[in-house]
N, C-alpha and C positions, 0 to 999 in steps of 0.2 A: 851460600846464598847471602848477597849483600844485605845490609841493615835496611835500605829503602824498600826492597822487594819484600823482606819480612813484614814490615809495617803494612804495606799495601794488601798483603795477602791475609791479613787477618780483617780487613774492612768489608763490611757488607755494603755493597754499591747500590744505590737507587737506580731505578730503570731510567732511560734517556727520554721515555715518551713525555713530552713537556706537560700537556694537559691531562693527560689519563691517569697520571699518578697522583693528581691533585683530587680524584674522585672521592666522595665522601657521603655523607647522609643527605646533604642537599640535592646531589643528582639523583639518589636514589629515590627520594620523596618527589622529585619533580616528575621522573619517569612513572612512578606508580600512581601518581594522581592522574595521569592520562589513560594509565590502563584501567584504574576504577572508573574512569567516566566512559570507558569502552569506545573512544573516539579518536584513534591513531592516525586518521586522514585529515588532512589540513583544512578541507573546505567544509566538510559536514560531518555529522555523526550524531548518536544519542544525546550527547552533551559536550560538544566540541568546545574547547578552551581557546581554540585560536593561537597556540604557542607558536606557530610559525609565522603569522602574521606579526604577532608581536615581537618575535625575534628578529625578523626583518627590519622593523622600525628601531629597535635597540642597537641593532649592528650599524644601520646607517648613522645614528646619531653619535656613536662612538667612533666609527670611522672617519666622520667628517668634522670632528673637533680637533684641534691642534694637539701635539703631543704634551702630555702632562695636564691637559685641562679636562674639565668635567664636561660630558656631553651636553649640548642644548639642541632643542627639536629644530630650530632654524638652521642648525649647521648640517642636517641630514643629508646623507647620499641615498640615491634611489638603490634598493637592494631587492634581489630575487634569490631566495633560499632554493638550492637544488639538492639532489641526492648524492653528489659525488664532485670532486675537483675536477675529474675528466669531463663530466656532463657539463660543468661550469663552461670549460673552454670550447667544448663543440657547440653550446648554445650561442656563446659570445661570438665565435666566427660566423655562425649562421647569422646572426642579428646584424653583423657588420658587412654582410652580403659576399662571403668569401666562396668561391667556386671555381669551377673549371676554368682554365686559362689565367688564373692568378698566381700570383708568387707571395708568400708569406716568409717574412725573415725571422729566423730563430737563432738564438744563441746555441752553441755546442755542448753547454754545460747546462742541463735541464734534467727534466723526468721525462720517461718516453711518452707519456701523455701528451706533453706539448707537442711534439711531432706527430703522433697518431691522429690528434685532433685536426690537424692540418690536411693529413692524408685522407681521413674520411671526409674532410670538406671538399675532397676532388682537386684540391690546389696543390702546389708544388712547394716544398719547403727549401728555402734558401738559407744556408748556414753564414752566420757574421761571426767575426772574431771577438775575443774578449780582451780587457785590459787587466790592470792588476788587481782591480776589485773582483776579478772572475765573473763579472758583469759584462753586458753588452758595451763595446768599445765605441763611444760616439764619433770618434774619428773616422770609423769604419762605414757610417751609415750612407755618406753620399755616393761612395764608389760601390756599395752594395744594392742601393734601390735602383730599380730600373722602371721603364714605363709599365710594366706589368705588376708591380709590387701593389699589394691592397692593403697589407697589414704588417706592422713591426710588433713582435712580441718581445716584451722585457721580461726576464726571469731573475729575480732576486734570489739565487739559489742558497739553500741552507740558512736563510734569514740574512745573507749579506747583501748590502744595498749597492746597486750600481750608482753611477754618477747621474742620477735622475736630472738634476738641473740642466747640466750640459746636453743630455739626450733630448730633454724636451725643447731646449732652445734650438738646437739642431733640426729637429723635426718641424718646428713652426717656419725656419728659415726655408728648409726644403719644401713645404707646403706652399709657402707663399711663391716660390719660383714655379711650382706646378701648375698651381692655380692660374698665374699670369701666362702660363704657355697652354693652357686649354686641357690639361690633365686633371683628373680627380685628385683629392688628397689622399695620402697615406695615413691610415688610422693607427693608433697605438693600443695595443692590449698588454696589459699587465698580468702575468700568470705569476701572482703574489702567493700560491699555494703554500709555500714553505716560509712566508715571510709576514704572515698577520701580526700587526703591532710594529713593524719597522717603519722609519720614517726618513726623509730626506729633504734637502733644501732645494728649492727651486720655484718655477713658476708651472701650475698645471695647464694642460690644454695642448692638443696636436696642432690646431690650425690658429686659432686666437688664444690670448691669455685667458684663463678661467678663474683667476683669482691674483691677488698680489703676491710679490716674492716673498718666500717664508718657509716654513716648516710644514710638511704634509705628510700623511700617512701613505706608504707605499699602497697601491692599488687605485688611489684617486689622482694620479697625474695624467693618465691617458684617457683614450674614450671609453674605454671599459676595464675592468680589472676582475680578476678571479681569485677565489681562496679554496682551501680544503679543509675540512674537519676530520680528516683520517687520523688515525691514531699517533703518527709522527709528528703531528702539527701543533701549532701553538696551543689551540685548544681543541677539543676532541668531542666528537659524538659519534664515534666509530666509523662513519662515513658522513658524507655531507658536503656541501659545497655552496659558495656564494657568487653571484655575479653583481658587480656593483657599477654604477655610472652616474655622472652628473647631468646626462642628456635625458629629459623626460620622454622625448619621444623615443629614443633607443631603447629607454627602460620598457615603455610600453610593448616593443616588439619582443625585447628579452622575455618579459613576463609572459606574453602570448606563447613564444615558443617552447618555453619550458614546460607548459602545460600541454593543451591540446592545439595549439596553433591560433586560439581566438582571443581577441581582446575584449574586454568589457566594454560595452556601449557608454559613451562618456556622459550622456543624459539619463538613459534608461536601461541600465545593466539589468539583465534577467537570468541569464544560465551561470552557474557556478565555474563553467569551464570557458566562459566569454562569450561574446555575441557577434564581434566583426572579424573575419577571418584574415590573418595577416601572413599565414605561412603553415607549413607542417610542423606539427608540434612533436616534441622530443620525449613527452611523458616523464620528465626528470624532477617530478615534486619531492620536496623534503616531507618527512613524516613529522607527525606532532611528537613521536618520541625523541626523534633526533633534536627537534627544536627545543623541547623542554629541556633536555640534558646541555644542549648548547647554550641557553640562557643562563643557566647557572655557571658554566665555564666562562662566558663572557665577562660575568662579575669578577671571575678569579684572574682575568688576563693580566691586568697591570701588575698583579704581585708575581705572577709567573714570570713575565718579562723583566721585571726588576731583579728577581733571584737569578735568571739565566745570565742577565748582563753582568751583574757583579761577579759572578764566578768567571765569566768569560774573560771579562777584563784583567782580573787577577793572572789567569792562565796564559792570557796573550803577553802581558806586560813580563811575565818570567821568561817567556820564550824569547822575547826581544832581549831580555838581560843576559841571556845566554850566546846572543849573537845570532840568532835564527831570524830570518825576514818573515813575517807574517801576513796573511791577506791583506792588502790596503784598504783602509776605510776610505769611503768615497768622501766624507767630512771629517777631517781628524779633530776639529775643534767641537763637534757635536755628532758623534757617530750614532746613527740610527738603526744599526744592525739588531737583530733580536737576541744574539748571544747564544743561539743553538748550537753552533759548530765553530771549533776554534782550528784554524789551518795554518801549518808552518811550511816553509819551504827548505829543502836540503841546501847545504852550503854549495857554493859554485864548484868546491874541489871534489864534489862527487863525480866530477868526470863527464864522459859523453852519454848520450842517451841511454845506451845499453846498460851502461855503469849505474845511471842514475835509477832506472827502474830496478835492477838488482838490489841497490841500496835502499830504494824506497819501500821494496816488498819485505826486505829483512827489518827494518825499522818498525813497519806496520805490524808485523807478525810479533816482534819482540814487545810491542805495546799490547798486542791482545793477549800474549800470555800472561800479562797482569791486568787483564779485564777493562782496559781503557776504550774498547769497542772503537778501534782506529779503522780507517781506510786510507789506503794509498790511491789518490785520486785517479790515477791511470786505470785502475782496476775496479772504478767505482760502478760497476755494473751499468745498467742502461739510464745512468744519469749522464753518460758520456756519449757523444755522437757516433764515434767510431766504435762503441761497443754495442750498438744497437743493430743487430744483424738484419733485420728485416728493411732498415733503412740503407745500409751500406750495400745490400743485395737489390734494392728497389723492388721489394716483394709486393705484388699487386693486391689490389681488393678482388673479390670474386668476378666482377665485371673488367677486370683488367687496368682499372684506374689506381691512382690517377696518370700512371705513366703511359697508358695506351691510347689516351685520348688525343685525337689529333691537334686539339687546341693546347694541348701541354707537350708539344713534340720539343719545345726549347728545353725541357728537362735534362737533355742530352749534355748541356754544357755544365750541368752541375753534378759533381761527386760528393761523396759522403765518407770516404776513406780517411784513415789517420794522415796528417799532414794537409788537410784542407784549411785548418785553423791554426796557423804556426804559433801566434802569440799563446792562445789558449793551450796548446800541446806542451808548450815549454812549462808551463804551470802545472799541468797535469801529471806529467812525468817527472816531477821533481817536488811534489807536494804531499803531506800526510796531515789528516784531519783527525780531531777525536770529538766525540759528542760532548756536549755540557749539559748533564742533567739539571733539571730546574729545581732539585731539592738537595743540593750539597751542602754538607756541613763544612765547618772551617777544618775540622780534623781531615775529612775526605779531601778537601782542597789542598791540604799541607801534604797529604800522602802522594798526591798527584804530581804536585811540584817535585817531591823527592824523586820520584820515578823520571820525570822529564830532565832531572840532573843526572841521573844514572843513564838514561837513554844517551844524552848528549855526550857523556864520557865514554860510553861504550862505542859509539859510533863516530864521534866527529872531533873528539879531543886530539 
């Protein structure tokens, strides 16, 4: 056994769950306080603390301020707290009016909920290729959007930021042309479940600019953004989600739909569930217990991100020093990735696709033997479009939808098998990634670097 592996085998590794491993006395006290008041429901109870309402306000203030700045009330983004990231997506698509006869553009590197939320909206998902950020390629937008396109979903996977500025510039250009031609605009939904705290440079707004050019947090560029508070995310309350928007009218609809489908009367609100019907509600309310824990986690978020980013930068720089290509940062001078995941690409000498897959699996298994929790991206379960069997097979909902509806007959021109997205496929079949825990010590980082040296010597030297 080589010395690097001896060193690594003696180290106790922190879990990779970014927010949850920071749980401490404050989270315990916050949850206990809700239980002691016997008021876990967000709208009322024997002694309701209204933790969820306060969390929405604090989250909006934090999300609305520029990276590195303290939140201010006037910078707030409108926020609705829900019970899961999946629920957030379904509510957002409903609020944006997605339904039968519509197309929703989705990247091929995402989590299955991004696709399932489109299917449950009775719309047809249309895949779009990725660039070297592994995010949506802005150069593919014009040729992918059709007259039926209702929404484009952007997914900053594993905390990695796409070229948001270019994407939004292109969407405004496309929408200006559509509006001049009598077509409705295409809305932008950011599925930022895995990227809370990431930021990018550009101008928000899918139709007209919603601010000056600058740095904005991911989730605030499009018409709506969604986040998840599940255990793998930047902060966690076990489950939970957020739907955010700059548009007060869209927020009113989102807020109604997440509850019973009713909005409060603007002058004389009466009922806790709302007074004015706007649609059929989803019943996706966040609990006071979730919100109480999430409020504590939000106060820890900047420290969590600083820790992950520092470790990620050191690991990424080391991989580059070995001559390995890493996932490209959208903004090399001011990268806004969260640092949650470090991805590197196999050398070109790894051969054709079959050989690359064989090598990628071998490298991932070698790293797994030494506890680095790797994934060969080609095998990254239902994060990859062609690994989602219900999508490839066009598995129907109980009523046959969305594929059986006459209004969706155009789905025949779309397939979801491997090969549909050639640029993304090249990256997936040649890339390996490792989690970056948010509490790595210097000793642990050094052991990882030594192991990466040994990996390179074993497979590529």
